[in-house]
C-alpha distance (Angstrom), angle and dihedral (degrees) to the residues before:
residue distance angle dihedral
M1 . . .
M2 3.79 . .
M3 3.78 119.8 .
R4 3.79 114.9 -133.3
R5 3.79 120.4 -151.7
L6 3.75 132.7 -168.8
V7 3.79 109.6 -128.0
P8 3.79 124.1 -171.0
F9 3.79 110.0 -108.9
A10 3.83 91.8 -132.1
L11 3.81 91.9 56.7
L12 3.78 92.8 50.3
M13 3.79 91.6 47.8
A14 3.80 90.1 49.2
V15 3.80 89.4 56.2
I16 3.80 93.3 45.3
A17 3.80 95.0 45.3
A18 3.82 93.5 41.6
A19 3.76 121.1 -169.7
S20 3.78 122.7 -65.9
G21 3.79 97.3 -115.7
Q22 3.79 97.7 -114.0
S23 3.79 114.4 156.9
R24 3.78 124.4 -108.5
A25 3.80 126.1 -151.3
R26 3.81 130.3 -160.7
R27 3.77 136.9 169.8
A28 3.79 122.9 -124.7
N29 3.78 120.6 172.0
G30 3.79 89.3 -11.9
V31 3.82 93.1 -57.8
R32 3.78 120.2 118.3
H33 3.81 114.9 -133.7
T34 3.79 121.3 -165.9
Y35 3.80 120.7 -161.7
T36 3.76 116.2 -160.4
T37 3.79 107.2 149.1
A38 3.78 137.4 48.4
R39 3.81 88.1 -112.4
D40 3.82 89.8 56.6
Y41 3.81 90.2 50.8
Y42 3.83 90.4 47.8
H43 3.80 95.7 53.6
E44 3.81 95.7 57.8
P45 3.86 97.6 61.1
Y46 3.83 90.9 34.4
E47 3.81 92.6 56.6
A48 3.82 90.4 45.5
G49 3.83 91.5 50.0
G50 3.79 89.0 -118.2
L51 3.81 101.8 130.6
D52 3.80 120.7 110.8
N53 3.81 104.7 -88.2
L54 3.81 94.6 -153.0
A55 3.81 93.8 59.9
D56 3.80 101.1 31.8
E57 3.82 98.4 112.0
Y58 3.82 97.9 97.0
V59 3.80 132.7 15.6
C60 3.80 116.3 -153.9
F61 3.79 128.1 -159.4
R62 3.80 125.5 -163.2
D63 3.80 122.0 -118.7
D64 3.81 91.4 -122.2
N65 3.80 128.9 64.3
V66 3.82 98.2 -98.6
P67 3.84 109.0 131.9
T68 3.79 95.6 -125.7
F69 3.78 130.9 108.6
I70 3.77 136.0 177.3
L71 3.78 134.8 -141.7
I72 3.77 118.9 -147.7
A73 3.79 135.3 179.8
K74 3.78 129.5 -174.3
G75 3.79 114.5 -121.8
E76 3.80 91.3 -142.4
D77 3.82 89.9 59.4
L78 3.81 90.6 50.8
K79 3.81 89.6 48.5
E80 3.81 90.7 50.4
N81 3.82 91.7 50.1
L82 3.81 92.1 47.8
T83 3.80 90.7 48.1
T84 3.82 91.4 50.2
L85 3.81 89.4 51.4
G86 3.82 90.5 49.0
V87 3.81 91.7 -119.0
F88 3.81 102.6 107.5
S89 3.82 95.1 77.0
K90 3.83 89.3 52.2
L91 3.81 93.9 56.9
P92 3.81 119.1 103.5
P93 3.83 112.5 -89.3
Q94 3.81 92.0 -111.2
A95 3.84 91.8 55.5
R96 3.83 92.0 47.2
S97 3.80 90.6 48.9
Y98 3.81 91.5 50.4
L99 3.83 93.1 50.0
D100 3.83 89.6 47.4
K101 3.83 87.0 64.2
A102 3.85 91.9 62.4
P103 3.82 99.6 -123.1
L104 3.78 124.6 -173.4
F105 3.80 120.1 -127.4
Y106 3.80 110.6 -144.4
V107 3.81 130.9 -174.5
S108 3.80 121.4 177.7
Y109 3.78 121.3 -157.4
N110 3.80 127.3 -161.5
K111 3.81 112.9 -161.1
G112 3.81 89.7 -19.3
I113 3.83 96.0 -50.2
S114 3.81 118.8 117.5
N115 3.80 119.5 -123.8
G116 3.82 90.3 -159.8
T117 3.78 134.2 -96.2
E118 3.80 122.2 -57.8
Y119 3.79 124.9 -166.3
F120 3.80 118.1 -144.4
S121 3.79 123.7 -166.2
L122 3.79 123.2 -140.9
N123 3.80 109.6 -113.5
D124 3.80 121.9 -121.4
S125 3.81 93.9 -97.6
G126 3.82 90.9 50.6
D127 3.80 96.2 -129.5
E128 3.81 103.1 104.5
Y129 3.77 142.2 22.8
I130 3.79 119.9 -122.8
E131 3.78 139.5 -169.8
N132 3.79 125.4 -172.8
L133 3.78 116.9 -144.7
G134 3.76 136.3 -177.0
I135 3.79 121.5 -154.2
P136 3.79 125.6 -176.8
E137 3.78 114.7 -104.8
Q138 3.79 112.5 -132.3
S139 3.81 94.9 -138.8
S140 3.81 96.6 50.8
K141 3.76 142.3 16.8
K142 3.79 91.9 -108.9
L143 3.78 124.3 106.4
M144 3.79 121.4 -116.5
E145 3.79 105.4 -132.2
L146 3.80 113.5 -138.4
T147 3.79 132.3 -177.5
V148 3.79 117.3 -150.2
T149 3.80 116.1 -161.7
L150 3.77 132.6 -169.0
R151 3.77 120.0 -171.3
V152 3.82 118.4 -172.7
N153 3.79 127.3 -173.4
W154 3.81 98.0 -147.7
Q155 3.82 92.2 -162.9
T156 3.82 96.2 56.4
L157 3.84 96.9 20.1
R158 3.83 90.5 -132.3
Y159 3.79 114.3 145.7
K160 3.79 140.0 -164.7
H161 3.80 121.1 -159.2
G162 3.80 122.3 -169.9
I163 3.80 143.0 171.3
E164 3.79 123.5 -154.8
K165 3.77 135.9 169.9
T166 3.79 104.3 -101.4
G167 3.80 110.9 -101.5
V168 3.82 94.0 6.2
P169 3.83 118.0 104.9
G170 3.78 116.6 -124.5
L171 3.77 134.4 53.8
L172 3.79 123.7 -94.3
Y173 3.80 90.9 -164.5
E174 3.79 137.0 7.5
E175 3.78 136.1 177.0
T176 3.78 134.4 172.6
G177 3.77 133.1 -162.2
R178 3.77 148.2 133.5
C179 3.79 132.7 -86.6
E180 3.77 130.9 -150.5
V181 3.79 133.7 -170.4
V182 3.80 113.8 -89.7
K183 3.80 107.3 -118.5
P184 3.80 109.1 -114.1
G185 3.84 94.5 -143.0
I186 3.81 96.8 103.9
Q187 3.82 121.5 47.1
Q188 3.81 108.9 -126.0
H189 3.80 120.5 -142.9
G190 3.79 104.6 164.7
H191 3.77 124.9 156.4
R192 3.80 120.7 -88.4
E193 3.79 125.1 -156.6
């Protein structure tokens, strides 16, 4: 069964019309730092331990120059870790059932700021993760049904992320990129919503 979420229209549009890629400068200890790429924006919260620690298994960067990145983690890896620690069997039945379905934990960041955690479900064929959303249409009180997909080639770590109007052929938005393993050197403890 698919979960449907209500997402503010402004947030969705911010993701679709991602930032322009202009650089940002700040001063810390008298040193000027300039951020121009998604990788630059990733390193600041990583080094501070401020990334979401539920989704900090892989970091993914887009193929273009937009200063956004995503963190993802496979639910089956979390389940395996919890089982190894002897904690999985102590979780509430609903949490165990959810992890048994191999979800994907997903956090997008724009210029180093988290947009919150999303939860994608593995589709029936097991080759992509999906999330169904509903956003209010401005002209009516109905919800526009959207399907968000994330396909990851776990051998090459290339990904493809798309948004389409549910039941209507053709993508409204698409991006591609490459993921890499988040280095475990710094314990992450960032805020989750």
